[in-house]
C-alpha positions as CSV (number, residue, x, y, z in Angstrom):
1,M,-86.1,-86.3,23.4
2,D,-89.5,-85.6,24.5
3,K,-90.5,-88.2,26.5
4,R,-94.2,-87.2,26.4
5,Q,-96.7,-90.2,25.6
6,H,-99.4,-87.2,24.7
7,P,-99.0,-84.3,22.2
8,R,-99.5,-80.8,24.1
9,F,-101.4,-77.9,22.4
10,P,-100.9,-74.3,22.6
11,A,-103.4,-72.7,24.9
12,R,-103.9,-69.5,27.0
13,F,-105.7,-70.3,29.7
14,H,-106.0,-68.5,32.8
15,S,-105.3,-70.9,35.8
16,S,-104.6,-70.8,39.9
17,F,-103.2,-73.2,41.9
18,T,-102.3,-74.5,45.4
19,S,-100.3,-76.8,47.4
20,V,-100.2,-78.5,51.0
21,A,-96.9,-76.6,51.3
22,V,-99.1,-73.0,51.5
23,V,-97.9,-72.3,47.9
24,S,-100.3,-70.6,45.8
25,G,-100.9,-68.3,42.9
26,E,-102.0,-67.4,39.5
27,G,-100.5,-67.8,36.1
28,D,-101.7,-68.7,32.4
29,V,-101.5,-72.4,31.0
30,I,-99.8,-72.0,27.7
31,D,-100.0,-75.7,26.5
32,L,-102.2,-78.2,27.5
33,S,-102.2,-82.4,26.9
34,Q,-104.4,-85.0,28.3
35,R,-101.7,-86.1,31.1
36,G,-100.0,-82.2,31.6
37,C,-99.5,-78.7,30.8
38,C,-97.1,-75.7,31.1
39,V,-98.0,-72.4,33.6
40,V,-96.3,-69.2,33.1
41,C,-96.6,-67.5,36.3
42,K,-94.9,-65.2,38.8
43,T,-94.7,-67.5,42.1
44,A,-91.8,-69.9,42.7
45,V,-93.1,-73.5,42.9
46,H,-90.5,-76.7,43.2
47,S,-90.2,-79.7,41.6
48,G,-91.8,-82.7,42.8
49,G,-94.3,-80.8,44.9
50,T,-98.0,-81.6,44.4
51,I,-100.4,-78.9,43.4
52,T,-104.2,-78.6,42.7
53,L,-104.6,-76.9,39.6
54,R,-107.7,-74.8,38.5
55,V,-107.7,-74.2,34.8
56,H,-110.5,-72.0,33.5
57,V,-110.9,-72.6,30.0
58,L,-114.0,-70.7,29.2
59,P,-115.5,-67.6,31.3
60,D,-119.1,-68.6,31.8
61,E,-118.1,-72.6,33.1
62,P,-116.4,-73.6,36.3
63,S,-113.0,-74.3,35.9
64,I,-111.2,-77.8,35.4
65,T,-110.0,-78.8,39.0
66,I,-107.1,-81.2,38.6
67,R,-107.0,-82.1,42.2
68,E,-103.5,-83.8,42.3
69,A,-100.7,-82.6,39.8
70,V,-97.0,-83.1,40.2
71,V,-94.4,-80.4,39.3
72,R,-92.0,-82.3,37.0
73,W,-89.9,-79.4,35.9
74,T,-89.6,-75.5,36.7
75,R,-87.5,-73.0,34.9
76,E,-87.7,-69.0,34.3
77,G,-91.0,-68.2,35.3
78,R,-92.6,-71.4,34.0
79,F,-93.4,-74.8,35.4
80,G,-94.6,-78.3,33.8
81,V,-96.9,-80.7,35.8
82,E,-98.1,-84.0,35.2
83,F,-101.9,-84.5,36.0
84,V,-102.2,-87.6,38.5
85,S,-105.6,-87.4,39.7
86,L,-108.5,-86.1,38.4
87,I,-112.4,-86.9,39.1
88,P,-114.3,-88.6,36.0
89,E,-116.3,-85.7,35.5
90,E,-113.1,-83.1,35.3
91,W,-111.3,-85.9,33.1
92,A,-114.0,-85.8,30.6
93,R,-114.1,-81.9,30.6
94,L,-109.9,-81.9,30.3
95,Q,-110.6,-84.4,27.3
96,H,-113.1,-82.1,26.0
97,A,-110.7,-79.2,26.0
98,V,-107.8,-80.9,24.6
99,T,-109.9,-82.2,21.7
100,Q,-111.1,-78.7,20.8
101,L,-107.5,-77.6,20.9
102,E,-106.7,-80.3,18.6
103,L,-109.2,-79.0,16.3
104,H,-108.9,-75.5,16.6
105,P,-105.6,-74.9,17.4
106,Y,-104.7,-71.8,19.2
107,Q,-102.5,-68.8,17.6
108,R,-99.9,-67.9,20.1
109,P,-99.1,-63.8,20.0
110,T,-95.5,-63.3,18.6
111,D,-94.2,-62.4,22.4
112,E,-95.4,-65.2,24.4
113,T,-94.7,-63.1,27.7
114,S,-97.2,-60.4,26.9
115,D,-100.1,-59.9,29.4
116,V,-98.6,-62.8,31.6
117,A,-99.8,-62.8,35.3
């Protein structure tokens, strides 16, 4: 049973992340909600860790920065995070991005793992 309070919408946004444990990497956000997302990447991250996540929604705009996101699960080159802390301006940009995904759904290619960093 899905315990999420907010629906996640399919997406494909480049992302990068860092943590206080000096873990850093890049990947693709493959679904996004107002409170979390799933990232596909080759970097090993650990459940329970806290990261700063930058989601690059549009090429001509700065990335959305989630100052604090907690890694809730990891498996097979993917991890899920819950957004804990965003400044108000970033929160508004995130809400706009999620609304756009809801209004104009992203169509995933047949092979989700193609061209994943």
